[in-house]
Every structure is written in structure tokens, then in C-alpha cells.
N, CA and C atoms as an extended XYZ file, in Angstrom:
489
Properties=species:S:1:pos:R:3:atomname:S:1:resname:S:1:resid:I:1 pbc="F F F"
N         5.185       -6.212        9.305 N   MET     1
C         5.515       -7.405       10.143 CA  MET     1
C         6.611       -8.213        9.621 C   MET     1
N         7.084       -8.826       10.599 N   LYS     2
C         8.270       -9.494       10.635 CA  LYS     2
C         8.221      -11.270        9.831 C   LYS     2
N         9.389      -11.515        9.345 N   GLU     3
C         9.174      -13.041        8.338 CA  GLU     3
C         8.600      -13.667        9.506 C   GLU     3
N         9.404      -14.057       10.660 N   SER     4
C         8.719      -14.881       11.594 CA  SER     4
C         7.151      -14.844       11.905 C   SER     4
N         6.648      -13.693       11.800 N   GLU     5
C         4.996      -13.017       12.137 CA  GLU     5
C         4.439      -13.995       10.947 C   GLU     5
N         4.933      -13.471        9.678 N   ALA     6
C         4.245      -13.909        8.821 CA  ALA     6
C         4.204      -15.652        8.702 C   ALA     6
N         5.438      -16.152        8.964 N   ARG     7
C         5.101      -17.650        9.083 CA  ARG     7
C         4.564      -18.261        9.798 C   ARG     7
N         4.423      -17.650       10.998 N   ASP     8
C         3.575      -18.121       12.188 CA  ASP     8
C         1.774      -18.135       11.547 C   ASP     8
N         1.689      -16.961       10.565 N   LEU     9
C         0.177      -17.005        9.837 CA  LEU     9
C        -0.126      -18.086        9.231 C   LEU     9
N         1.128      -18.095        8.419 N   ILE    10
C         1.128      -19.373        7.188 CA  ILE    10
C         0.677      -20.705        8.271 C   ILE    10
N         1.625      -21.103        8.621 N   ALA    11
C         1.436      -21.887        9.958 CA  ALA    11
C        -0.355      -21.920       10.420 C   ALA    11
N        -0.723      -21.138       10.681 N   PHE    12
C        -2.023      -20.618       11.261 CA  PHE    12
C        -2.818      -21.726       10.331 C   PHE    12
N        -2.844      -21.105        9.064 N   VAL    13
C        -3.421      -21.052        7.535 CA  VAL    13
C        -3.556      -22.584        7.595 C   VAL    13
N        -2.350      -23.010        7.468 N   GLU    14
C        -2.104      -24.681        7.101 CA  GLU    14
C        -2.700      -25.376        8.474 C   GLU    14
N        -2.725      -25.010        9.192 N   ALA    15
C        -3.349      -25.693       10.764 CA  ALA    15
C        -4.847      -25.491       10.398 C   ALA    15
N        -5.495      -24.641        9.964 N   ALA    16
C        -6.964      -24.272        9.891 CA  ALA    16
C        -7.225      -25.225        8.891 C   ALA    16
N        -6.590      -25.367        7.906 N   TYR    17
C        -7.602      -25.738        6.612 CA  TYR    17
C        -6.505      -27.184        6.320 C   TYR    17
N        -6.092      -27.557        7.650 N   GLU    18
C        -5.459      -29.061        7.061 CA  GLU    18
C        -4.448      -29.374        5.759 C   GLU    18
N        -3.801      -28.545        5.529 N   HIS    19
C        -3.079      -28.305        4.245 CA  HIS    19
C        -1.788      -27.850        4.331 C   HIS    19
N        -0.936      -28.523        4.025 N   THR    20
C         0.578      -27.941        3.753 CA  THR    20
C         1.158      -27.278        2.477 C   THR    20
N         1.509      -26.098        2.615 N   PHE    21
C         1.672      -25.488        1.391 CA  PHE    21
C         3.178      -26.090        1.317 C   PHE    21
N         3.642      -26.047       -0.305 N   SER    22
C         4.767      -26.208       -0.814 CA  SER    22
C         5.745      -25.033       -0.315 C   SER    22
N         7.382      -25.462       -0.506 N   ALA    23
C         8.148      -24.348        0.023 CA  ALA    23
C         8.259      -23.124       -0.782 C   ALA    23
N         7.954      -23.254       -1.898 N   PRO    24
C         7.991      -22.014       -2.619 CA  PRO    24
C         6.678      -21.076       -2.574 C   PRO    24
N         5.437      -21.981       -2.232 N   THR    25
C         4.031      -21.169       -1.726 CA  THR    25
C         4.621      -20.596       -0.422 C   THR    25
N         5.302      -21.087        0.379 N   LYS    26
C         5.292      -20.676        2.167 CA  LYS    26
C         6.399      -19.378        1.827 C   LYS    26
N         7.097      -19.292        0.665 N   ASN    27
C         7.628      -18.373        0.426 CA  ASN    27
C         7.469      -16.907        0.056 C   ASN    27
N         6.557      -17.417       -0.900 N   LEU    28
C         6.012      -16.524       -1.640 CA  LEU    28
C         4.615      -16.008       -0.715 C   LEU    28
N         4.159      -16.404       -0.016 N   TRP    29
C         2.875      -15.983        0.879 CA  TRP    29
C         3.995      -14.767        2.033 C   TRP    29
N         5.111      -15.499        2.580 N   THR    30
C         5.854      -14.527        3.370 CA  THR    30
C         6.352      -13.393        2.652 C   THR    30
N         6.730      -13.058        1.957 N   GLU    31
C         7.125      -11.981        0.990 CA  GLU    31
C         5.865      -11.101        0.837 C   GLU    31
N         4.873      -11.346        0.449 N   GLU    32
C         3.655      -11.002        0.047 CA  GLU    32
C         3.292      -10.441        1.468 C   GLU    32
N         3.336      -11.282        2.712 N   LEU    33
C         2.663      -10.888        3.643 CA  LEU    33
C         3.518       -9.941        4.617 C   LEU    33
N         4.950      -10.243        4.652 N   MET    34
C         5.741       -8.865        5.410 CA  MET    34
C         5.452       -7.392        5.326 C   MET    34
N         4.722       -6.740        4.035 N   PRO    35
C         4.408       -5.488        4.042 CA  PRO    35
C         3.213       -5.036        4.677 C   PRO    35
N         2.653       -5.839        4.922 N   LEU    36
C         1.100       -6.103        5.586 CA  LEU    36
C         1.028       -5.817        7.161 C   LEU    36
N         0.057       -5.147        7.739 N   PRO    37
C         0.288       -4.702        8.908 CA  PRO    37
C        -0.204       -6.162        9.903 C   PRO    37
N         0.805       -6.268       10.744 N   LEU    38
C         0.171       -7.634       11.712 CA  LEU    38
C        -1.053       -7.958       11.828 C   LEU    38
N        -1.485       -6.662       12.813 N   SER    39
C        -2.778       -6.949       13.475 CA  SER    39
C        -3.886       -7.065       12.512 C   SER    39
N        -3.810       -6.459       11.488 N   ALA    40
C        -4.874       -6.257       10.316 CA  ALA    40
C        -5.006       -7.638        9.670 C   ALA    40
N        -3.471       -7.819        9.246 N   THR    41
C        -3.551       -9.578        8.369 CA  THR    41
C        -4.087      -10.511        9.138 C   THR    41
N        -3.628      -10.618       10.534 N   GLU    42
C        -4.154      -11.473       11.676 CA  GLU    42
C        -5.883      -11.809       11.943 C   GLU    42
N        -6.454      -10.614       11.936 N   ALA    43
C        -7.638      -10.204       12.099 CA  ALA    43
C        -8.387      -11.152       11.135 C   ALA    43
N        -8.089      -10.283       10.039 N   VAL    44
C        -8.599      -10.843        8.124 CA  VAL    44
C        -8.627      -12.547        8.223 C   VAL    44
N        -6.921      -13.032        8.473 N   ILE    45
C        -7.115      -14.601        8.257 CA  ILE    45
C        -7.905      -15.193        9.445 C   ILE    45
N        -8.410      -14.711       10.766 N   ARG    46
C        -8.871      -15.538       11.729 CA  ARG    46
C       -10.290      -15.474       11.267 C   ARG    46
N       -10.686      -14.463       10.942 N   ALA    47
C       -12.068      -14.146       10.110 CA  ALA    47
C       -12.234      -15.316        9.201 C   ALA    47
N       -11.282      -15.199        8.070 N   MET    48
C       -11.776      -16.146        7.036 CA  MET    48
C       -11.819      -17.778        7.419 C   MET    48
N       -10.915      -18.003        8.383 N   VAL    49
C       -10.706      -19.247        9.046 CA  VAL    49
C       -12.105      -19.518        9.821 C   VAL    49
N       -13.192      -18.580       10.336 N   LYS    50
C       -14.174      -18.988       10.861 CA  LYS    50
C       -15.128      -19.118        9.964 C   LYS    50
N       -14.813      -18.923        8.726 N   THR    51
C       -15.996      -19.293        7.756 CA  THR    51
C       -16.293      -20.609        7.479 C   THR    51
N       -17.173      -21.312        6.368 N   ASP    52
C       -17.356      -22.411        5.787 CA  ASP    52
C       -16.516      -22.506        4.774 C   ASP    52
N       -15.419      -21.939        4.481 N   ARG    53
C       -14.330      -22.165        3.559 CA  ARG    53
C       -13.697      -23.120        3.693 C   ARG    53
N       -13.852      -24.373        2.839 N   VAL    54
C       -13.419      -25.601        2.598 CA  VAL    54
C       -11.806      -25.903        2.255 C   VAL    54
N       -11.283      -24.661        1.528 N   HIS    55
C        -9.727      -24.590        1.226 CA  HIS    55
C        -9.084      -23.468        1.381 C   HIS    55
N        -8.150      -23.511        1.600 N   ALA    56
C        -7.248      -22.277        2.223 CA  ALA    56
C        -7.521      -21.137        1.119 C   ALA    56
N        -7.286      -19.783        1.708 N   PRO    57
C        -6.999      -18.798        0.596 CA  PRO    57
C        -6.073      -18.402        0.069 C   PRO    57
N        -6.453      -17.677       -0.845 N   ARG    58
C        -5.098      -17.216       -1.983 CA  ARG    58
C        -4.492      -16.087       -1.226 C   ARG    58
N        -3.200      -16.102       -1.260 N   VAL    59
C        -2.937      -15.008       -0.383 CA  VAL    59
C        -2.789      -13.475       -1.117 C   VAL    59
N        -3.614      -13.768       -2.507 N   GLY    60
C        -3.699      -12.470       -3.017 CA  GLY    60
C        -5.529      -12.146       -2.276 C   GLY    60
N        -6.238      -13.094       -1.854 N   GLU    61
C        -7.741      -12.634       -1.275 CA  GLU    61
C        -7.312      -11.909        0.175 C   GLU    61
N        -6.650      -12.403        0.788 N   VAL    62
C        -5.850      -12.099        1.960 CA  VAL    62
C        -5.548      -10.426        1.935 C   VAL    62
N        -4.421      -10.233        0.552 N   ILE    63
C        -3.959       -9.065        0.774 CA  ILE    63
C        -5.131       -7.786        0.611 C   ILE    63
N        -6.033       -8.276       -0.411 N   VAL    64
C        -6.995       -7.432       -0.758 CA  VAL    64
C        -7.881       -7.091        0.624 C   VAL    64
N        -8.318       -8.233        1.270 N   LYS    65
C        -9.196       -8.224        2.379 CA  LYS    65
C        -8.813       -7.191        3.772 C   LYS    65
N        -7.351       -7.502        3.667 N   VAL    66
C        -6.192       -6.499        4.644 CA  VAL    66
C        -6.546       -5.269        4.020 C   VAL    66
N        -5.911       -4.733        3.179 N   MET    67
C        -6.389       -3.766        2.568 CA  MET    67
C        -7.557       -2.824        2.678 C   MET    67
N        -8.985       -3.573        2.510 N   SER    68
C       -10.151       -2.958        2.438 CA  SER    68
C       -10.034       -2.820        3.912 C   SER    68
N        -9.254       -3.648        4.610 N   PHE    69
C       -10.034       -3.594        6.208 CA  PHE    69
C        -9.299       -2.285        7.051 C   PHE    69
N        -7.937       -2.094        6.256 N   SER    70
C        -7.418       -0.740        6.682 CA  SER    70
C        -7.681        0.511        5.967 C   SER    70
N        -8.785        0.626        5.217 N   LEU    71
C        -8.823        1.901        4.732 CA  LEU    71
C       -10.144        2.265        4.934 C   LEU    71
N       -10.352        3.542        5.587 N   PRO    72
C       -11.590        4.109        5.958 CA  PRO    72
C       -12.575        4.210        5.329 C   PRO    72
N       -14.075        3.534        5.738 N   SER    73
C       -14.761        3.637        4.585 CA  SER    73
C       -15.155        5.272        4.389 C   SER    73
N       -16.160        5.304        2.975 N   ALA    74
C       -16.301        6.817        2.556 CA  ALA    74
C       -16.669        7.633        3.237 C   ALA    74
N       -17.742        7.072        4.298 N   ASP    75
C       -18.226        7.929        5.129 CA  ASP    75
C       -17.478        8.959        6.365 C   ASP    75
N       -16.221        7.738        6.696 N   GLU    76
C       -15.419        7.719        7.383 CA  GLU    76
C       -14.382        9.106        6.786 C   GLU    76
N       -13.981        8.938        5.495 N   ALA    77
C       -13.070        9.677        4.795 CA  ALA    77
C       -13.709       10.552        5.051 C   ALA    77
N       -15.168       10.886        4.432 N   TRP    78
C       -15.708       12.320        4.278 CA  TRP    78
C       -15.812       13.102        5.886 C   TRP    78
N       -15.846       12.011        6.977 N   LEU    79
C       -15.819       12.932        8.276 CA  LEU    79
C       -14.470       13.469        8.568 C   LEU    79
N       -13.492       12.723        7.827 N   GLN    80
C       -12.284       13.540        8.171 CA  GLN    80
C       -11.833       14.772        7.642 C   GLN    80
N       -12.392       14.482        6.212 N   VAL    81
C       -12.195       15.705        5.422 CA  VAL    81
C       -12.857       16.973        6.138 C   VAL    81
N       -14.362       16.971        6.894 N   LEU    82
C       -15.010       17.845        7.165 CA  LEU    82
C       -14.390       18.166        8.749 C   LEU    82
N       -13.599       17.395        9.351 N   GLU    83
C       -12.680       17.686       10.341 CA  GLU    83
C       -11.516       18.670       10.446 C   GLU    83
N       -11.118       18.589        9.046 N   GLN    84
C        -9.755       19.189        8.405 CA  GLN    84
C       -10.314       20.748        8.078 C   GLN    84
N       -11.468       20.443        7.201 N   VAL    85
C       -12.354       22.106        6.965 CA  VAL    85
C       -12.354       22.969        8.205 C   VAL    85
N       -12.707       22.457        9.334 N   ARG    86
C       -13.490       23.018       10.235 CA  ARG    86
C       -11.866       23.443       11.109 C   ARG    86
N       -11.073       22.153       11.079 N   ALA    87
C        -9.493       22.839       11.962 CA  ALA    87
C        -8.410       23.698       11.388 C   ALA    87
N        -8.667       23.608        9.887 N   VAL    88
C        -7.462       23.955        9.476 CA  VAL    88
C        -8.164       25.342        7.983 C   VAL    88
N        -9.262       24.853        7.782 N   GLY    89
C        -9.634       25.319        6.364 CA  GLY    89
C        -9.396       25.777        5.189 C   GLY    89
N        -9.555       27.162        4.435 N   LEU    90
C        -8.756       27.219        3.377 CA  LEU    90
C        -7.427       27.053        3.002 C   LEU    90
N        -6.762       28.336        4.065 N   PRO    91
C        -5.419       28.405        4.189 CA  PRO    91
C        -4.628       27.459        4.548 C   PRO    91
N        -5.192       26.679        5.129 N   GLY    92
C        -4.395       25.489        5.595 CA  GLY    92
C        -3.845       24.249        4.846 C   GLY    92
N        -2.846       23.426        5.801 N   ARG    93
C        -2.966       22.126        4.988 CA  ARG    93
C        -3.523       21.245        5.625 C   ARG    93
N        -4.205       20.329        5.234 N   PRO    94
C        -4.941       19.344        5.775 CA  PRO    94
C        -4.003       18.079        6.122 C   PRO    94
N        -4.429       17.318        7.181 N   ASP    95
C        -3.505       16.175        7.248 CA  ASP    95
C        -4.700       14.973        7.554 C   ASP    95
N        -4.585       13.864        6.576 N   PHE    96
C        -5.423       12.726        6.858 CA  PHE    96
C        -4.724       11.720        7.532 C   PHE    96
N        -5.659       10.661        8.081 N   ASP    97
C        -5.163        9.506        8.448 CA  ASP    97
C        -4.661        8.231        7.147 C   ASP    97
N        -5.209        8.784        6.051 N   HIS    98
C        -4.909        7.517        4.969 CA  HIS    98
C        -4.524        8.356        3.903 C   HIS    98
N        -3.065        7.744        3.034 N   PRO    99
C        -3.304        8.193        1.881 CA  PRO    99
C        -4.184        8.510        0.589 C   PRO    99
N        -4.992        7.512        1.136 N   ALA   100
C        -6.073        7.651       -0.072 CA  ALA   100
C        -7.119        8.413        0.183 C   ALA   100
N        -7.219        9.386        1.392 N   VAL   101
C        -8.091       10.319        1.696 CA  VAL   101
C        -7.449       11.626        1.236 C   VAL   101
N        -6.143       11.416        1.126 N   THR   102
C        -5.384       12.732        0.942 CA  THR   102
C        -5.505       13.181       -0.302 C   THR   102
N        -5.193       11.450       -0.902 N   ARG   103
C        -5.410       11.495       -2.784 CA  ARG   103
C        -6.974       12.134       -3.544 C   ARG   103
N        -8.216       11.739       -2.427 N   ALA   104
C        -9.017       11.963       -2.927 CA  ALA   104
C        -9.494       13.470       -2.958 C   ALA   104
N        -8.875       13.712       -1.985 N   VAL   105
C        -9.012       15.424       -1.782 CA  VAL   105
C        -8.209       16.516       -2.783 C   VAL   105
N        -6.848       15.567       -2.925 N   GLN   106
C        -6.237       16.520       -4.233 CA  GLN   106
C        -6.662       16.254       -5.262 C   GLN   106
N        -7.498       14.905       -6.057 N   VAL   107
C        -8.137       15.188       -7.154 CA  VAL   107
C        -9.440       16.072       -7.112 C   VAL   107
N       -10.222       16.410       -5.778 N   ILE   108
C       -11.512       17.459       -5.943 CA  ILE   108
C       -10.697       18.682       -5.840 C   ILE   108
N        -9.822       19.157       -5.328 N   GLY   109
C        -9.310       20.262       -5.213 CA  GLY   109
C        -9.962       20.599       -3.495 C   GLY   109
N        -8.479       20.862       -2.673 N   TRP   110
C        -8.902       21.325       -1.117 CA  TRP   110
C        -9.694       22.271       -1.082 C   TRP   110
N        -9.510       23.492       -2.367 N   SER   111
C       -10.313       24.973       -2.121 CA  SER   111
C       -12.107       24.478       -2.733 C   SER   111
N       -12.054       23.261       -3.651 N   VAL   112
C       -13.259       23.391       -3.876 CA  VAL   112
C       -13.863       22.809       -2.448 C   VAL   112
N       -13.091       22.020       -1.859 N   ILE   113
C       -13.992       20.991       -0.928 CA  ILE   113
C       -14.483       22.497        0.286 C   ILE   113
N       -13.331       22.996        0.515 N   CYS   114
C       -13.647       24.050        1.833 CA  CYS   114
C       -14.718       25.408        1.084 C   CYS   114
N       -14.688       25.579       -0.065 N   ASN   115
C       -15.970       26.507       -0.579 CA  ASN   115
C       -17.223       25.708       -1.016 C   ASN   115
N       -17.204       24.376       -0.720 N   SER   116
C       -18.967       23.690       -0.775 CA  SER   116
C       -19.636       23.867       -0.021 C   SER   116
N       -18.972       23.846        1.642 N   GLY   117
C       -19.370       24.324        3.004 CA  GLY   117
C       -20.005       22.520        3.288 C   GLY   117
N       -20.093       22.513        4.552 N   GLU   118
C       -20.796       21.217        5.145 CA  GLU   118
C       -22.064       20.475        4.601 C   GLU   118
N       -22.883       21.422        4.195 N   ALA   119
C       -24.361       21.306        4.132 CA  ALA   119
C       -24.631       20.864        2.860 C   ALA   119
N       -23.664       20.946        1.736 N   ASP   120
C       -23.938       20.612        0.397 CA  ASP   120
C       -23.166       19.004        0.369 C   ASP   120
N       -24.893       18.524        0.013 N   GLN   121
C       -24.936       17.003       -0.375 CA  GLN   121
C       -24.016       16.902       -1.918 C   GLN   121
N       -23.957       17.218       -2.557 N   TRP   122
C       -23.461       17.284       -3.945 CA  TRP   122
C       -21.700       17.135       -3.588 C   TRP   122
N       -21.423       17.680       -2.841 N   ALA   123
C       -19.852       17.618       -2.360 CA  ALA   123
C       -19.502       16.582       -1.875 C   ALA   123
N       -20.352       16.067       -0.988 N   ARG   124
C       -20.128       15.002        0.009 CA  ARG   124
C       -20.320       13.496       -1.169 C   ARG   124
N       -21.177       13.644       -2.077 N   ILE   125
C       -21.465       12.183       -2.933 CA  ILE   125
C       -19.720       12.440       -4.218 C   ILE   125
N       -19.861       13.409       -4.330 N   ASN   126
C       -18.797       13.619       -5.431 CA  ASN   126
C       -17.859       13.212       -4.859 C   ASN   126
N       -17.254       13.590       -3.311 N   PHE   127
C       -16.361       13.077       -2.887 CA  PHE   127
C       -16.020       11.763       -2.458 C   PHE   127
N       -17.329       11.090       -2.095 N   GLN   128
C       -17.719        9.872       -1.773 CA  GLN   128
C       -17.030        8.732       -2.931 C   GLN   128
N       -17.549        9.630       -4.279 N   ARG   129
C       -17.592        8.771       -5.690 CA  ARG   129
C       -15.941        8.622       -5.829 C   ARG   129
N       -15.347       10.095       -5.661 N   VAL   130
C       -13.839        9.961       -6.097 CA  VAL   130
C       -13.112        9.044       -4.948 C   VAL   130
N       -13.571        9.117       -3.757 N   TYR   131
C       -12.861        8.218       -2.861 CA  TYR   131
C       -12.977        6.670       -2.593 C   TYR   131
N       -13.853        6.319       -4.040 N   ASP   132
C       -14.152        5.122       -3.625 CA  ASP   132
C       -13.068        4.526       -4.746 C   ASP   132
N       -13.123        5.231       -5.874 N   GLY   133
C       -12.175        5.140       -6.818 CA  GLY   133
C       -10.765        5.105       -6.641 C   GLY   133
N       -10.234        6.183       -6.055 N   VAL   134
C        -8.701        5.957       -5.284 CA  VAL   134
C        -8.610        5.019       -4.380 C   VAL   134
N        -9.620        4.877       -3.352 N   ALA   135
C        -9.421        3.370       -2.646 CA  ALA   135
C        -9.381        2.227       -3.247 C   ALA   135
N       -10.139        1.733       -4.477 N   GLN   136
C        -9.625        0.679       -4.991 CA  GLN   136
C        -8.738        0.783       -5.832 C   GLN   136
N        -7.976        1.837       -6.299 N   LYS   137
C        -6.766        1.807       -7.049 CA  LYS   137
C        -5.907        1.885       -5.787 C   LYS   137
N        -6.084        2.147       -4.767 N   ALA   138
C        -5.086        2.284       -3.616 CA  ALA   138
C        -4.663        0.634       -3.410 C   ALA   138
N        -5.826        0.043       -3.034 N   ILE   139
C        -5.472       -1.783       -2.967 CA  ILE   139
C        -4.932       -2.185       -3.944 C   ILE   139
N        -5.441       -1.766       -5.203 N   ALA   140
C        -4.834       -2.622       -6.240 CA  ALA   140
C        -3.606       -2.111       -6.709 C   ALA   140
N        -2.909       -0.831       -6.225 N   ASN   141
C        -1.792       -0.489       -6.414 CA  ASN   141
C        -0.326       -0.865       -5.328 C   ASN   141
N        -1.101       -1.579       -4.178 N   HIS   142
C        -0.493       -1.313       -3.274 CA  HIS   142
C         1.004       -2.346       -3.377 C   HIS   142
N         1.982       -1.990       -2.789 N   PRO   143
C         2.930       -2.883       -3.212 CA  PRO   143
C         3.222       -4.457       -2.834 C   PRO   143
N         2.287       -4.823       -1.547 N   ALA   144
C         2.124       -6.255       -1.371 CA  ALA   144
C         1.160       -6.946       -2.271 C   ALA   144
N         0.536       -6.130       -3.510 N   LEU   145
C        -0.131       -6.621       -4.666 CA  LEU   145
C         0.655       -6.625       -6.024 C   LEU   145
N         1.679       -6.146       -5.889 N   ASP   146
C         2.804       -5.990       -6.978 CA  ASP   146
C         3.810       -7.032       -6.946 C   ASP   146
N         3.507       -8.079       -7.340 N   SER   147
C         4.109       -9.533       -7.349 CA  SER   147
C         4.312       -9.870       -8.884 C   SER   147
N         4.421       -9.243       -9.908 N   GLY   148
C         4.174       -9.569      -11.234 CA  GLY   148
C         5.534      -10.398      -11.401 C   GLY   148
N         6.717       -9.415      -11.345 N   ASP   149
C         8.081       -9.936      -11.327 CA  ASP   149
C         8.059      -11.422      -10.840 C   ASP   149
N         7.847      -11.358       -9.296 N   ARG   150
C         7.985      -12.509       -8.637 CA  ARG   150
C         7.117      -13.570       -9.284 C   ARG   150
N         5.958      -13.376       -9.807 N   PHE   151
C         5.059      -14.431      -10.287 CA  PHE   151
C         5.886      -14.925      -11.567 C   PHE   151
N         6.032      -14.051      -12.339 N   ASP   152
C         6.775      -14.357      -13.535 CA  ASP   152
C         7.792      -15.455      -13.641 C   ASP   152
N         8.897      -15.059      -12.181 N   ALA   153
C         9.720      -15.732      -12.050 CA  ALA   153
C         9.574      -17.133      -11.245 C   ALA   153
N         8.473      -17.180      -10.351 N   LEU   154
C         7.913      -18.722       -9.998 CA  LEU   154
C         7.581      -19.395      -11.040 C   LEU   154
N         6.631      -18.823      -12.225 N   VAL   155
C         6.123      -19.325      -13.082 CA  VAL   155
C         7.158      -19.983      -13.953 C   VAL   155
N         8.025      -19.710      -14.358 N   GLY   156
C         9.136      -19.593      -14.926 CA  GLY   156
C         9.699      -20.731      -14.272 C   GLY   156
N        10.144      -20.658      -13.273 N   THR   157
C        10.931      -21.956      -12.548 CA  THR   157
C        10.069      -23.429      -12.561 C   THR   157
N         8.445      -23.021      -12.316 N   VAL   158
C         7.624      -24.087      -12.254 CA  VAL   158
C         7.877      -24.616      -13.602 C   VAL   158
N         7.729      -24.262      -14.762 N   THR   159
C         7.754      -24.791      -16.253 CA  THR   159
C         9.233      -25.239      -16.583 C   THR   159
N        10.116      -24.799      -16.176 N   LYS   160
C        11.368      -25.117      -16.472 CA  LYS   160
C        11.712      -26.392      -15.927 C   LYS   160
N        10.875      -26.751      -14.698 N   THR   161
C        11.401      -28.245      -13.867 CA  THR   161
C         9.933      -29.134      -14.264 C   THR   161
N         9.209      -28.637      -14.924 N   ILE   162
C         7.992      -30.081      -15.863 CA  ILE   162
C         8.825      -30.557      -16.909 C   ILE   162
N         8.735      -31.524      -17.298 N   PRO   163
C         9.343      -32.330      -18.415 CA  PRO   163
C         8.505      -32.021      -19.889 C   PRO   163
């Protein structure tokens, strides 16, 4: 999303919760929201505003919800895998909509999945277990959540101004 779109979403959050963020907080939110898809981020923020929350969410809460929102469920991911088994089979190269699905298939192995067959419930259960772990890791490792240096810099700035 563009910087102006991130700023518009921040203004929406401020209006919804009748709270004004400080300039450093607005800058942090802008920086963290920009890597996220606009439509999913807006949908998540609008859904959060419609709850009985009293305080504005933290930017990390928004990011985690957006990342979860854009990931296919384990069942949807399994259906994508089965579609690719039918479409390209063992000798082919599968193509998935989300990198988390691709990674789960890599962990298990394309040949193992293809050789297990569609009716194999253990293959489905195993895939879903692996996929859930990969999806959680994808959320945790998303660039929008990688703000350790920026957080340290922000905390350093704040602590320097405290007498």
C-alpha cells in the first residue's frame, strides 16, 4: 500500500477510537502497514472497529490479523495441493497461490504427497499439521513484523528524551 493509504487508515483508527497517535507512533504504523495489502488491511481494521473494543489496537495486532486473513486455511491449502496433484502429477512442478502452501509441500515432499493418493487421510492430516506450523511461521516472519531494529531505535530515542 502507498504511504498516503496507510496514513488514511491510521486517521480512520484515530477517529474510530477518538484517540490521536503521537508523530512517532504514526510513523511506526505507516512503516509497518505499507508492506501489507490495502484491501485486507482495511477489512481487518474495519472489522476491529465494529467490535466492542475500547482502545485502539496495536499495530502488531493488525498485522497478525491481516497476515492470517490472507493465508488460506489448512483445508483450502489441502484442496490446492490436490488440484495440483491432478493437474501436474509427480513429474510436474506444482504452482500454489501462497508461499506457505509451497513451503508445506516442500517440507513433506511432492513425491510423498503424489504417491499417497487423495483418499489417504493420514496424508491430509500430516499436511495440515505441517501447513499450520508453516503458516504460523510465515506470519511471525513476515517483513511487516520484522521491526526489531526500528523498535530498538524508537525505544532508544524515547529513553534518551526521558530525564
